[in-house]
ROMAR-953908 format. One record per residue (C-alpha): z negated, y negated, x negated. Coordinates in steps of 0.5 Angstrom, whole numbers, plus 2048, in hexadecimal, padded with zeros to 3 digits. Example, Ala and Ser with C-alpha at 12.3 -4.5 7.8 and 13.67 -1.06 7.14 Angstrom:
<rofis>
7F08097E7/7F28027E5/
</rofis>
This chain:
<rofis>
734775752/73576F74D/73276A752/72C76C756/72A76675B/72476A75D/721769756/725763754/72475E75A/71E759759/71D75B752/71975674E/71A756746/714754742/71374C741/71674973B/715742738/71A73D735/71B736735/720730732/72072A72F/72572472F/72A726729/72B72C72E/72C728734/731724730/73572A72D/73672C734/739726736/73D726730/73F72D732/74272B739/746725736/74171F736/741719732/748717733/749711731/74371272D/74170A72D/74170A735/73A709737/73B70E73D/73D713738/737712733/732713738/73471A738/73571A730/73071672D/72871772D/72771072F/726710737/729717737/72B71A73E/72C721740/731724744/72F729749/73472F747/73072F740/72B733744/72F739743/72E73973B/72773B73B/72774173F/72D74473B/729749738/72874C73F/72E75073E/72B754738/72675773D/72C75A742/72C76173E/72476273F/724761747/72276774A/72876A74F/72D76674B/73276B746/738767745/73D765740/73C75E73E/74375D73C/74575E744/741758746/744752748/74074B749/74274A751/73E744753/739740751/73373C755/72F737752/729734756/72672E753/71F72D755/71D727751/72172374C/722727745/71E724740/721723739/71C727735/71872C738/714733737/71573873D/71473F740/71A743743/719748749/71F74D74A/720751750/726755753/726751759/72C75475D/73175A75C/73775A760/73C760761/74475E760/746765761/74A76675A/745761757/73E75E757/73B757757/734757754/730750755/72B74E74F/727749751/72374574C/71D74074D/71B73B748/715738748/712732743/70B73373F/707730745/70A73574A/70F73174E/71673474F/71B73074C/72173474E/72473B751/72A73F74E/72E744752/73374874E/73874C753/73B75174E/741755751/74075C74E/74776074E/747767750/740767752/74076775A/74076C75F/73876D760/73876B767/735764767/73775D76A/73D75A768/73A753767/73B74C76A/74274976B/744744766/74373D769/743735767/74B735769/74D72E768/75072A76E/75772A770/75872376D/75A720766/754720761/750719761/74F71975A/75371D754/75171D74D/755720747/751723741/75572573B/75272A736/75272B72F/75673072C/74F732728/74B73172F/74973972F/747739728/743733729/740735730/73E73C72D/739739729/73573872F/73374072F/739743732/73C74772C/74174B730/74774C72B/74B74C731/74B744730/74C744728/75074A726/75774B727/757752726/75275372B/75574F730/75B753730/757759731/754756737/75B75473A/75C74D737/76174A733/75C74672F/754745730/752741737/74D73C738/74673E73B/74673E742/73F73B742/74273573D/747734743/741734748/73E72E744/74572A743/74572A74A/73E72874B/73F722747/74572074A/741720751/73B71D74E/74071774B/745716750/741717757/73A716755/73A710750/73871474A/73171674D/73071D74C/72971D750/72D71C757/72F724756/72B72975A/72F72F759/736731756/739737759/740739756/74573F756/74974174F/750742751/75474274B/754740743/75573A73F/75873A738/755735733/75972F733/75B72F73A/75972A73F/75472C745/75672774B/750727750/751725758/74B72375C/74A721763/74471E766/74172176C/73A71E76E/735721769/73A725765/740724760/74572A761/74872C75B/74E72F758/75172F751/75873274E/75C731748/76072C747/76572F743/766736747/76373374D/75F73A74E/75873A751/75273974D/74C738752/74C739759/74873975F/74373475B/73E72F75E/73972A75B/733729760/73072275F/729720760/72771C765/
</rofis>
């Protein structure tokens, strides 16, 4: 059996260490389109080390190595090429510093049976050197062809926007070379750079990383609704609904609902969904 939930569920991987500095934060911000226009003080706060602030979506970057351990999880014997990144849930316990030394603790938090597919939820907790939790990532991985083990089907999608026009809308153009820049953050999947590999995957040309779109949408909310204050973000949940080709414009729609900002994003050129069922939960 490719997935044995009795062995896999709750598995805790060995603790790993890591960290980041200001240059890595700035590279991430440039990778999601910050710095336009380059002399705008609001953009310089993302791209210049003086008074540098960190977008909460940066929290997905230090844990990118967690995927390398999928093959070593007991009870998980799957073809990594059959995995799609379905959802991302990032919980921010405290504002992310511009530089830090950290430890990561990974575990299989949930397994859901979708019949012809499985959903594996990989949770990674990141702590600073003093022991306090900085943030927790939950990657929901859609594994094609590996369902049927008799487990729970999982929760239904939430965070649906209200039936009214959005309170805010933000257009975020991407560069034709956006994926080539973003991949320097650590995701070197050739799907985002090699035209022949992209064709093999069923795309006319390389596509933008889903987590790049995730960051672009986060920045749109922080800049448009939160006055440029990333410390107000307590959690960011999103479902990946479609692809973006580098050079396209992501249009983010936002609805303020109490302590949440509900979010949807689409491509401007093709009017196709990019991110749905998304919400940013605000700190009190």
